[in-house]
C-alpha positions, 0 to 999 in steps of 0.5 A: 665667935668670941675670943678665948680668955687668956690666963697668965701663970699667977692666975692659973696658980690661984685657980689651981690652989682654989681646988674648985671642982668646977675647974678642969685643967687639961694638958694638951702636950704630947706624952713625952712632954708630960714626963717633964712634969705636969700640974698635979691632977691635970687631965692629959689629952694631947691636942691631936686627940682633943676632938675625940674626947669632947663627948666625954667632957662636961660642958658645964665645967670651966676648962683651963687648957695647958701646953708648953707655951700657950700656942697649942692650948689656945688652939685646943681652947678654940676647938672646944669653943667651936664645939659648944664649950662656953667656959674655956681659958688658955694658959698663956705662957704654959708650962714654961712659965709654970716651971719658972716658979720653983714653988709651984707643984709638979707631978712626974 
């Protein structure tokens, strides 16, 4: 199996700003973590529920997986790849790096 593509905060911000409808951002943190702020428009599916939602996701889309620091989203990315999603990237550094950029948008 191929390794998961890793994206860093600047790359994720650039993708977010393109507003490309082919890209779907999924935040796999827990609901209480979402209260700290999420990337606007992100889908929220906690890691423990990702497999239950795979049949609702379009395999032709490009996914950017998000968590607090990149660990859980990397695991979610691997699960998706094992289930036939070819275009999945992990946000390495996660929301901790997003929060560090004061100009980056947040939705609470």
